[in-house]
C-alpha positions as CSV (number, residue, x, y, z in Angstrom):
1,V,-162.1,18.0,-128.3
2,F,-159.7,17.7,-125.3
3,L,-160.9,17.5,-121.8
4,M,-158.4,17.9,-119.4
5,A,-158.2,19.1,-115.7
6,G,-156.6,22.2,-114.7
7,K,-155.4,25.3,-117.9
8,P,-157.1,24.3,-121.2
9,W,-154.4,22.1,-123.1
10,H,-153.2,25.2,-125.2
11,Q,-152.1,27.0,-122.1
12,R,-149.9,24.4,-120.9
13,D,-148.5,23.6,-124.3
14,P,-147.8,26.3,-126.3
15,V,-145.8,24.1,-128.9
16,R,-148.4,21.8,-129.2
17,A,-150.9,24.3,-129.4
18,K,-148.8,26.3,-132.4
19,Q,-149.1,22.9,-134.2
20,M,-152.6,22.7,-133.6
21,D,-153.3,26.0,-135.1
22,E,-151.1,25.5,-138.2
23,R,-153.0,22.1,-138.7
24,H,-156.1,23.7,-138.2
25,A,-154.8,26.4,-140.7
26,T,-153.8,23.7,-143.2
27,H,-157.2,22.1,-143.0
28,A,-159.3,25.2,-143.4
29,L,-157.4,26.3,-146.6
30,R,-157.6,23.4,-148.0
31,A,-161.2,22.9,-147.8
32,L,-161.4,26.2,-149.3
33,E,-159.4,25.2,-152.1
34,L,-161.7,21.8,-152.8
35,R,-164.5,24.3,-152.2
36,K,-163.5,26.3,-155.3
37,A,-162.4,23.5,-157.1
38,F,-165.6,21.5,-157.3
39,Y,-167.8,24.7,-157.3
40,G,-166.1,27.2,-158.5
41,D,-165.0,30.5,-157.2
42,Y,-168.6,32.0,-156.8
43,H,-171.0,29.8,-154.5
44,E,-172.8,29.9,-150.7
45,L,-170.3,26.7,-149.6
46,V,-166.9,29.3,-151.0
47,A,-168.3,32.0,-149.2
48,K,-169.1,30.0,-145.9
49,D,-165.9,28.6,-146.4
50,L,-164.4,31.9,-147.1
51,F,-166.1,33.4,-143.6
52,Y,-164.5,30.7,-141.4
53,S,-161.1,30.9,-143.1
54,G,-160.9,34.5,-143.8
55,G,-159.0,35.2,-140.6
56,L,-156.4,32.8,-142.0
57,I,-155.7,34.4,-145.4
58,G,-155.8,37.9,-145.0
59,K,-153.1,39.7,-143.1
60,T,-154.4,42.9,-141.9
61,D,-157.6,44.5,-140.7
62,D,-158.4,45.8,-144.2
63,E,-158.2,42.1,-146.0
64,H,-159.9,40.6,-143.2
65,A,-162.5,43.0,-143.7
66,R,-162.5,42.7,-147.6
67,L,-162.7,39.0,-147.1
68,L,-165.5,39.3,-144.8
69,Y,-167.4,41.5,-147.0
70,D,-166.9,39.8,-149.9
71,A,-168.3,36.6,-148.3
72,I,-171.2,38.0,-147.1
73,D,-172.3,39.5,-150.8
74,M,-171.4,36.1,-152.1
75,M,-173.9,34.8,-149.8
76,R,-176.3,37.0,-150.5
77,N,-176.5,36.6,-153.8
78,T,-176.5,32.8,-154.0
79,N,-178.4,31.4,-150.8
80,R,-179.9,34.5,-148.8
81,L,-181.2,31.7,-146.5
82,N,-178.5,30.2,-145.9
83,L,-177.9,30.2,-142.0
84,N,-174.2,31.0,-141.7
85,L,-175.6,34.5,-143.6
86,P,-176.7,35.9,-139.9
87,Y,-173.5,35.1,-138.6
88,M,-171.6,36.5,-141.0
89,F,-173.7,40.1,-140.2
90,E,-173.0,39.7,-136.5
91,A,-169.2,39.0,-137.1
92,Y,-169.3,42.0,-139.3
93,S,-171.1,44.0,-136.3
94,A,-169.5,43.3,-133.9
95,Y,-165.9,44.5,-135.3
96,L,-168.1,47.7,-135.7
97,L,-169.4,47.7,-132.4
98,F,-167.0,46.1,-129.6
99,S,-163.2,46.5,-131.5
100,K,-161.2,47.8,-128.7
101,R,-158.9,49.3,-130.8
102,P,-160.9,52.3,-133.2
103,D,-158.6,51.7,-135.9
104,T,-160.1,48.1,-136.5
105,A,-163.9,49.5,-136.5
106,D,-162.9,52.2,-139.1
107,V,-161.1,49.9,-141.6
108,Y,-164.4,48.0,-141.2
109,L,-166.5,50.8,-142.2
110,R,-164.7,52.0,-144.8
111,V,-165.2,48.6,-146.2
112,A,-169.1,48.2,-145.4
113,A,-170.1,52.0,-145.1
114,L,-172.9,52.4,-148.3
115,E,-172.9,56.1,-148.5
116,A,-170.5,59.0,-147.4
117,G,-171.0,60.1,-143.5
118,E,-172.3,56.3,-142.3
119,T,-171.3,56.1,-139.1
120,K,-170.3,52.2,-137.5
121,Y,-172.8,52.9,-135.4
122,A,-175.7,53.1,-138.9
123,A,-173.7,50.5,-140.2
124,A,-173.6,48.1,-137.5
125,E,-177.6,48.6,-137.3
126,R,-177.9,48.1,-140.6
127,M,-176.3,44.8,-140.7
128,L,-177.9,43.8,-137.6
129,R,-181.5,44.3,-139.2
130,E,-180.6,42.3,-141.8
131,G,-179.5,39.5,-140.1
132,L,-182.1,39.3,-137.6
133,P,-185.2,38.1,-139.8
134,L,-183.0,35.5,-141.1
135,F,-181.9,34.6,-137.2
136,R,-185.9,34.4,-136.8
137,H,-186.3,32.1,-140.2
138,H,-184.1,29.6,-138.7
139,Y,-184.6,29.7,-134.9
140,P,-187.3,30.2,-132.1
141,E,-187.9,33.5,-130.5
142,N,-185.6,32.6,-127.1
143,N,-182.5,31.5,-129.5
144,I,-179.5,32.9,-127.8
145,A,-178.4,33.8,-131.0
146,L,-181.1,35.6,-132.1
147,L,-180.9,37.7,-128.5
148,M,-177.4,38.2,-128.6
149,N,-178.2,40.0,-131.9
150,E,-181.0,42.2,-130.4
151,C,-178.9,43.3,-127.7
152,S,-176.1,44.3,-130.6
153,L,-179.0,46.2,-132.1
154,A,-180.2,47.8,-129.2
155,L,-176.5,48.7,-128.6
156,A,-176.3,50.4,-132.1
157,L,-179.4,52.4,-131.8
158,L,-178.5,54.0,-128.3
159,K,-175.3,54.8,-129.9
160,Q,-177.2,56.8,-132.4
161,Q,-180.0,58.1,-130.2
162,K,-182.5,56.5,-132.1
163,W,-185.3,55.9,-129.8
164,Q,-188.2,55.3,-132.3
165,D,-187.8,51.3,-131.8
166,F,-185.1,51.2,-129.0
167,D,-187.4,49.9,-126.7
168,E,-188.8,47.3,-128.0
169,H,-185.4,45.7,-129.4
170,Y,-183.8,46.3,-125.7
171,A,-186.6,44.4,-124.4
172,I,-186.2,41.5,-126.5
173,C,-182.6,41.4,-125.8
174,R,-183.2,41.2,-121.9
175,K,-185.3,37.9,-122.4
176,G,-181.8,37.0,-122.9
177,L,-181.7,37.1,-119.0
178,D,-184.4,34.3,-118.4
179,L,-182.4,31.9,-120.1
180,P,-180.0,28.9,-118.6
181,P,-177.0,30.9,-118.0
182,D,-174.8,32.0,-121.3
183,P,-171.2,30.8,-120.3
184,S,-169.8,33.6,-122.4
185,G,-171.9,36.0,-120.4
186,G,-172.6,37.5,-123.7
187,I,-176.0,38.8,-123.2
188,A,-175.6,40.3,-119.7
189,G,-172.2,41.6,-120.9
190,R,-174.0,43.6,-123.7
191,I,-176.7,44.5,-121.4
192,R,-174.3,45.8,-118.9
193,L,-173.0,48.0,-121.9
194,I,-176.2,49.3,-123.0
195,E,-176.9,50.1,-119.2
196,N,-173.4,51.8,-118.1
197,D,-173.8,53.9,-121.4
198,P,-173.5,57.7,-120.7
199,L,-176.5,58.3,-122.9
């Protein structure tokens, strides 16, 4: 951990930042290979390492989406209660809900869609609904990760105009405003997205 005054070190020293990124990539990929050598290609720890190193392996949005979806599928089939699984759902749904580039969301939808005509909001809803009980298995109701995912689910419901349980999930989401300030501003930011949506 680097504690420095002013700008973070990686903004002051791009050469060092590049070296650290390369070192991180080398270690992450080596860990994945060691995990596969010890446990085989299909194991919950391999799924976890695929999740954390997928961005280093794939070169395109399609490759990243397939690696993440494969990691989710592997984790589902090896240990559904692994704490990494709801974070995988969170990551995948974030590409569907929050991508700045529409073509990225389209790629992630194409990889994850279960049926023809499923929208990115429906796919995100499906993943968030699968992940939330897993967060609840591990965390208390006031956990920030759980509440952030409730906000994301409320947004996915809003985008589909599915009002049946929107109010319930949005009310849970808003409980995040009672927590100490989130340095990332994630809950407040998602609430703004919901409240400013033209629907």
